[in-house]
C-alpha positions as CSV (number, residue, x, y, z in Angstrom):
1,M,0.0,0.0,0.0
2,T,1.4,3.4,-0.9
3,I,2.0,6.3,1.5
4,R,-0.5,8.3,-0.4
5,K,-3.2,5.7,0.0
6,V,-2.4,5.4,3.7
7,R,-2.8,9.2,4.0
8,V,-6.1,9.4,2.1
9,G,-7.4,6.4,4.1
10,A,-6.5,8.2,7.3
11,V,-8.5,11.2,6.1
12,L,-11.5,9.0,5.4
13,A,-11.3,7.5,8.8
14,L,-10.9,10.9,10.4
15,I,-14.0,12.3,8.7
16,A,-16.0,9.2,9.4
17,A,-15.0,9.4,13.1
18,F,-16.0,13.0,13.2
19,V,-19.4,12.3,11.7
20,V,-20.0,9.4,14.1
21,A,-19.1,11.5,17.1
22,A,-21.2,14.4,15.9
23,G,-24.2,12.2,15.4
24,A,-23.8,9.8,18.3
25,S,-26.1,11.7,20.6
26,G,-29.6,10.3,20.2
27,A,-28.9,9.2,16.6
28,L,-29.4,5.8,15.0
29,A,-26.4,3.8,14.1
30,M,-25.3,4.1,10.4
31,A,-26.3,1.3,8.1
32,P,-23.4,-0.9,6.8
33,D,-22.0,0.2,3.5
34,S,-23.5,-1.2,0.4
35,K,-21.1,-2.9,-2.1
36,R,-21.2,0.1,-4.3
37,L,-20.4,2.6,-1.5
38,A,-17.6,0.4,-0.2
39,R,-16.2,0.2,-3.7
40,A,-16.4,4.0,-4.0
41,K,-14.4,4.4,-0.8
42,D,-11.7,2.1,-2.1
43,F,-11.5,4.3,-5.2
44,I,-11.2,7.4,-2.9
45,A,-8.4,5.7,-0.9
46,D,-6.6,5.0,-4.2
47,E,-7.3,8.6,-5.4
48,Q,-9.2,7.3,-8.4
49,W,-11.5,10.2,-8.2
50,Q,-13.4,9.8,-11.4
51,R,-14.2,6.1,-10.8
52,A,-15.4,7.1,-7.3
53,I,-17.6,9.8,-8.7
54,D,-19.3,7.3,-11.1
55,E,-20.0,4.9,-8.3
56,L,-21.2,7.6,-5.9
57,K,-23.5,9.2,-8.5
58,A,-25.1,5.8,-9.0
59,A,-25.4,5.3,-5.3
60,A,-27.0,8.7,-4.8
61,A,-29.5,8.1,-7.5
62,D,-30.5,4.7,-6.1
63,T,-33.5,5.0,-3.7
64,K,-32.6,1.6,-2.2
65,E,-29.2,2.8,-1.2
66,P,-29.3,2.8,2.6
67,N,-26.6,5.6,3.0
68,R,-27.5,8.0,0.2
69,D,-26.7,11.0,2.4
70,E,-23.2,9.6,3.0
71,A,-22.8,8.9,-0.8
72,L,-23.7,12.6,-1.5
73,F,-21.0,13.8,0.9
74,W,-18.3,11.6,-0.6
75,L,-19.5,12.7,-4.1
76,A,-19.0,16.3,-3.2
77,H,-15.6,15.5,-1.7
78,S,-14.5,13.7,-4.8
79,E,-15.8,16.4,-7.1
80,H,-13.8,18.9,-5.0
81,Q,-10.7,16.8,-5.5
82,V,-11.0,16.9,-9.3
83,R,-11.8,20.7,-9.1
84,E,-15.4,20.3,-10.3
85,L,-16.2,23.0,-7.7
86,A,-19.6,24.0,-9.1
87,A,-20.7,20.4,-9.1
88,A,-19.4,20.0,-5.5
89,V,-21.4,23.0,-4.4
90,D,-24.6,21.7,-6.1
91,T,-24.1,18.3,-4.5
92,I,-23.8,19.8,-1.1
93,A,-27.0,21.8,-1.7
94,R,-28.7,18.5,-2.7
95,L,-27.5,16.8,0.5
96,E,-28.9,19.7,2.6
97,R,-32.2,19.7,0.6
98,E,-32.9,16.0,0.6
99,F,-31.3,15.1,4.0
100,P,-31.5,18.2,6.2
101,T,-31.0,16.3,9.4
102,S,-28.2,14.0,8.2
103,R,-25.0,13.9,10.2
104,W,-23.1,14.4,6.9
105,V,-24.5,17.9,6.5
106,R,-22.1,19.4,8.9
107,P,-18.8,18.2,7.3
108,A,-20.4,19.0,3.9
109,R,-20.9,22.6,5.0
110,S,-17.3,22.8,6.1
111,L,-16.3,21.6,2.7
112,R,-18.3,24.4,1.1
113,V,-16.4,27.0,3.2
114,E,-13.2,25.5,2.0
115,I,-14.4,25.7,-1.6
116,A,-15.4,29.4,-1.1
117,Q,-11.9,30.1,0.3
118,Q,-10.2,28.5,-2.7
119,L,-12.3,30.6,-5.1
120,K,-11.6,33.7,-3.0
121,R,-15.3,34.3,-2.6
122,D,-15.2,36.5,0.5
123,D,-18.9,37.3,0.1
124,V,-19.8,33.7,0.5
125,L,-17.5,33.4,3.5
126,W,-19.1,36.4,5.1
127,Y,-22.5,34.8,4.4
128,A,-21.4,31.7,6.3
129,A,-19.9,33.7,9.2
130,E,-22.8,36.2,9.5
131,P,-25.9,35.2,7.5
132,P,-28.6,37.9,7.1
133,L,-31.1,38.0,9.9
134,L,-34.1,35.8,9.4
135,P,-37.3,37.6,8.3
136,P,-39.9,38.4,11.1
137,P,-42.5,35.6,11.7
138,P,-45.8,35.9,9.9
139,P,-48.7,37.4,11.8
140,T,-50.7,35.1,14.1
141,P,-54.0,34.1,12.6
142,G,-56.9,35.8,14.3
143,V,-54.9,38.6,15.6
144,A,-55.7,42.0,14.1
145,P,-52.8,44.0,12.7
146,P,-52.0,47.2,14.5
147,A,-54.2,50.1,13.6
148,P,-52.8,52.7,11.2
149,P,-51.8,56.1,12.5
150,S,-54.6,58.6,12.9
151,A,-52.8,61.4,11.1
152,P,-52.1,60.9,7.4
153,T,-48.5,60.7,6.5
154,P,-47.5,63.7,4.4
155,R,-46.6,62.8,0.9
156,A,-43.0,63.3,-0.2
157,P,-42.5,65.8,-3.0
158,A,-42.4,64.4,-6.4
159,V,-38.9,63.6,-7.7
160,P,-38.4,64.6,-11.3
161,R,-37.6,61.7,-13.6
162,A,-34.0,61.5,-14.8
163,P,-33.8,62.0,-18.6
164,R,-33.4,58.8,-20.6
165,P,-29.8,58.0,-21.4
166,A,-28.9,58.8,-24.9
167,A,-28.4,55.8,-27.2
168,A,-24.8,54.5,-27.2
169,T,-22.8,56.1,-30.0
170,P,-21.2,53.5,-32.1
171,P,-17.4,53.8,-32.1
172,P,-15.7,55.5,-35.1
173,P,-14.7,53.1,-37.8
174,G,-11.5,51.3,-37.1
175,L,-11.7,51.5,-33.3
176,P,-12.5,48.5,-31.2
177,A,-15.9,48.4,-29.4
178,P,-15.8,49.1,-25.7
179,V,-15.5,46.0,-23.5
180,P,-18.6,45.6,-21.3
181,P,-18.0,45.3,-17.6
182,P,-18.0,41.7,-16.2
183,P,-21.2,40.4,-14.8
184,P,-21.5,40.6,-11.0
185,P,-20.7,37.3,-9.1
186,P,-23.7,35.2,-8.2
187,D,-25.6,36.1,-5.1
188,P,-23.9,34.3,-2.1
189,A,-27.3,33.3,-0.9
190,A,-27.5,30.9,-3.8
191,W,-24.8,28.8,-2.1
192,F,-26.9,28.1,1.0
193,P,-30.3,26.7,1.9
194,A,-33.0,29.0,3.1
195,P,-33.2,29.7,6.0
196,F,-29.5,29.2,6.8
197,E,-28.3,29.2,10.4
198,P,-24.6,28.1,10.7
199,D,-23.3,26.6,13.9
200,T,-20.4,28.3,15.7
201,D,-17.7,25.9,14.4
202,L,-18.7,26.8,10.8
203,R,-18.6,30.5,11.7
204,I,-15.1,30.1,13.1
205,Q,-13.9,28.3,10.0
206,A,-15.3,31.0,7.8
207,L,-13.8,33.8,10.0
208,G,-10.5,32.1,10.0
209,S,-10.5,32.2,6.2
210,L,-11.2,35.9,6.3
211,L,-8.8,36.9,9.1
212,D,-5.9,38.0,6.8
213,T,-8.1,40.1,4.5
214,N,-10.5,41.6,7.1
215,P,-8.7,41.6,10.5
216,D,-10.5,44.7,11.8
217,R,-13.8,43.0,11.4
218,V,-12.9,39.4,12.1
219,I,-10.8,39.7,15.3
220,P,-13.6,41.3,17.4
221,L,-16.0,38.5,16.2
222,L,-13.6,35.8,17.2
223,K,-12.9,37.5,20.5
224,Q,-16.7,37.6,21.2
225,I,-16.9,33.9,20.5
226,A,-14.0,33.2,22.8
227,L,-15.4,35.2,25.7
228,A,-19.1,34.6,25.3
229,S,-19.5,31.1,23.9
230,K,-21.1,28.6,26.3
231,D,-19.3,25.8,24.6
232,S,-15.6,25.8,25.8
233,S,-14.5,23.7,22.7
234,E,-15.9,26.5,20.4
235,A,-14.2,29.1,22.5
236,R,-10.9,27.2,22.4
237,R,-11.1,26.9,18.6
238,A,-11.6,30.7,18.3
239,V,-8.5,31.2,20.4
240,F,-6.6,28.8,18.2
241,V,-7.5,30.7,15.1
242,L,-6.5,34.0,16.6
243,A,-3.2,32.6,17.9
244,Q,-2.2,31.4,14.4
245,S,-2.3,34.9,13.1
246,D,0.9,37.0,13.0
247,R,-1.1,40.3,13.4
248,P,-0.3,42.2,16.6
249,E,-3.9,42.9,17.3
250,A,-4.7,39.2,17.1
251,R,-1.9,38.4,19.6
252,T,-3.1,41.1,21.9
253,T,-6.6,39.6,21.8
254,V,-5.2,36.2,22.8
255,V,-3.4,37.8,25.8
256,E,-6.6,39.6,26.8
257,V,-8.6,36.3,26.6
258,A,-5.9,34.6,28.7
259,R,-6.3,37.3,31.4
260,S,-10.1,37.7,31.5
261,G,-11.9,34.8,29.8
262,P,-13.6,31.8,31.5
263,E,-11.0,29.5,33.1
264,M,-11.0,26.8,30.5
265,V,-10.7,29.3,27.7
266,R,-7.9,31.1,29.6
267,I,-6.0,27.8,29.8
268,A,-6.4,27.3,26.0
269,A,-5.1,30.9,25.4
270,V,-2.1,30.3,27.6
271,R,-1.4,27.0,25.8
272,E,-1.5,28.7,22.4
273,L,0.8,31.5,23.6
274,G,3.4,28.9,24.5
275,R,2.9,26.9,21.3
276,F,3.3,29.8,18.9
277,G,6.0,31.5,21.0
278,G,7.5,34.8,19.9
279,A,9.8,37.3,21.5
280,D,7.2,38.6,23.8
281,A,5.6,35.2,24.8
282,G,7.5,35.0,28.2
283,P,6.5,38.5,29.4
284,E,3.0,38.0,28.2
285,L,2.7,34.7,30.1
286,M,4.0,36.3,33.3
287,E,1.5,39.1,32.8
288,V,-1.2,36.5,32.7
289,Y,0.3,34.7,35.7
290,S,0.0,37.7,38.0
291,T,-3.8,37.5,38.1
292,A,-4.3,33.8,37.3
293,T,-6.1,31.0,39.1
294,P,-4.0,28.0,40.3
295,R,-5.1,25.9,37.2
296,V,-4.2,28.7,34.8
297,K,-0.9,29.2,36.7
298,R,0.0,25.6,36.1
299,E,-0.6,26.0,32.4
300,V,1.6,29.1,32.4
301,V,4.4,27.1,33.9
302,S,4.0,24.4,31.2
303,S,4.0,27.0,28.5
304,L,7.1,28.7,29.8
305,A,8.8,25.3,29.7
306,V,7.8,24.9,26.1
307,L,9.5,28.2,25.3
308,G,12.6,27.0,27.1
309,N,14.9,30.0,26.8
310,S,17.0,31.5,29.5
311,A,14.7,34.3,30.3
312,D,11.7,31.9,30.7
313,N,13.8,29.6,32.9
314,A,14.5,32.6,35.1
315,A,10.7,33.2,35.4
316,L,10.2,29.5,36.3
317,F,12.9,29.8,39.1
318,R,11.1,32.9,40.4
319,I,7.8,31.0,40.5
320,A,9.5,28.0,42.2
321,R,10.9,30.3,44.9
322,T,8.0,32.6,45.5
323,E,4.7,30.7,44.7
324,S,2.6,30.0,47.8
325,D,0.4,27.4,46.1
326,P,2.4,24.1,46.6
327,Q,0.9,22.4,43.5
328,V,1.9,25.3,41.2
329,R,5.3,25.6,42.9
330,N,6.0,21.8,42.5
331,V,5.0,21.9,38.8
332,A,7.5,24.7,38.3
333,I,10.2,22.7,40.1
334,L,9.7,19.6,38.1
335,T,9.7,21.6,34.9
336,L,13.1,23.0,35.7
337,G,14.6,19.5,36.1
338,R,14.8,18.7,32.4
339,P,17.6,16.5,31.1
340,G,20.6,18.6,29.9
341,T,19.5,21.7,31.8
342,K,22.2,24.4,32.1
343,D,20.7,25.7,35.4
344,L,21.9,22.9,37.8
345,P,23.5,25.4,40.2
346,K,20.2,27.2,40.6
347,L,18.3,23.9,40.9
348,R,20.7,22.7,43.6
349,A,20.3,26.0,45.5
350,L,16.6,25.6,45.3
351,Y,16.8,22.4,47.5
352,A,18.0,24.5,50.5
353,S,15.5,27.3,50.0
354,A,12.4,25.3,49.1
355,P,9.7,24.7,51.7
356,H,9.9,21.3,53.3
357,D,6.9,19.9,51.4
358,S,8.6,20.7,48.1
359,R,12.0,19.2,48.8
360,R,11.0,15.8,47.6
361,T,9.9,17.4,44.3
362,V,13.4,19.0,44.0
363,L,14.9,15.5,44.4
364,L,12.7,14.3,41.5
365,A,13.8,17.3,39.5
366,L,17.5,16.5,40.2
367,A,17.0,12.9,39.2
368,N,15.3,14.0,36.0
369,A,18.3,16.2,35.3
370,R,20.6,13.2,36.1
371,D,22.5,15.2,38.7
372,E,24.0,12.2,40.6
373,D,26.5,14.4,42.4
374,E,23.9,16.5,44.2
375,L,21.8,13.5,45.0
376,I,24.8,11.8,46.6
377,R,25.6,14.9,48.6
378,I,22.0,15.1,49.9
379,A,21.9,11.4,50.6
380,S,25.1,11.9,52.7
381,T,24.1,15.0,54.6
382,E,20.3,15.2,54.8
383,G,19.1,15.0,58.4
384,D,15.5,14.1,57.5
385,P,15.4,10.3,57.2
386,Q,12.5,10.4,54.6
387,L,14.3,12.8,52.3
388,Q,17.5,10.9,52.7
389,Q,15.7,7.7,51.7
390,E,14.2,9.5,48.7
391,A,17.6,10.7,47.5
392,R,18.9,7.1,47.8
393,R,15.9,5.8,45.9
394,Q,16.5,8.2,43.0
395,L,20.1,7.1,42.9
396,R,19.0,3.5,42.5
397,L,16.7,4.5,39.7
398,L,19.5,6.4,37.9
399,A,21.8,3.3,38.3
400,T,24.8,5.1,37.0
401,P,28.2,3.6,37.9
402,K,28.9,6.4,40.3
403,A,25.4,6.1,41.9
404,L,25.7,2.3,42.3
405,K,29.2,2.6,43.8
406,Y,27.9,5.1,46.4
407,L,25.0,2.8,47.3
408,E,27.3,-0.2,47.6
409,E,29.7,1.7,49.9
410,H,26.8,3.0,52.0
411,R,24.6,0.1,52.5
412,E,22.2,0.5,55.3
């Protein structure tokens, strides 16, 4: 099996798993694939798109096909792969029209946003992100409409008609005729069913596609989703889209969310600050740390460790020395004990200054840093029997020649 086939097969499995998860709540189990649909998926895995399209068109037209909605999704996917984009959009519309409650509608709508992005149809992307408001409901039967105002509305003065435009003068002989302007693009509403109400994930996908071209409009919308969404997974996704942008205002928004959002969203924002880094990431994280809850502080510590430069290590040592919450303090201590650390002298000094309930954590950090010399010193001089035994235990786990020799010479 080729690498490409494995990759496409993984995409198939990923989309199918997403659909199953999306429709698992209160939904019926999907019917097993027909032979035709199974054959089409094999063609997709082999990237034989045209053969897959032929099979899927036949499956979608067969009223006895148990998974016609799924066939329509894979048909749109395959048409997209061969750049038959208009056909793919029509297939998605057919899926929405014939199977509006299908679990395959959601990934199909995501595919439509991807197609609009490829075609640079910002109008379609904006329609997906912010569709027009639904019309007001019709009047209730039996309820009289409101009475008209008693005073007649004054008539506006008549506006004189504009004169008819003169007939176009033909160009002089020998000159080319003027080129007419191109027709306007189709109405974006033609891409969507009526009425159309996108879920928040679809809005985030469309806004992410518009972020580079419309940052002033998009960033506040993503910020609103991050701060106001009742679904923390949606809020985290909005933060992820913002964090990917290299625009300063997007970065500022991520920091603001990390400081003032709901706790789970703050954790997500802190994680993204560490993942995408940047020259100001360390100071930004410490700014968040100053007003954070213990859970957010632990995430700040983990993100500082991901950054891993000397300035961020200094921040970690400051947290390890001054943090009053023992859980946060111990996470910082363990983070400092990375293999190959260049801050062993500071880590060794931390053992003497750390509170008693964190000294065992310092021993773990020293073992992670493979500092056998300091562990031997502590095992030889520590007056607390429990800490002395812990130092010896870490030496046994290291099992270096020097550690084993010390343990052999100092058997209890």
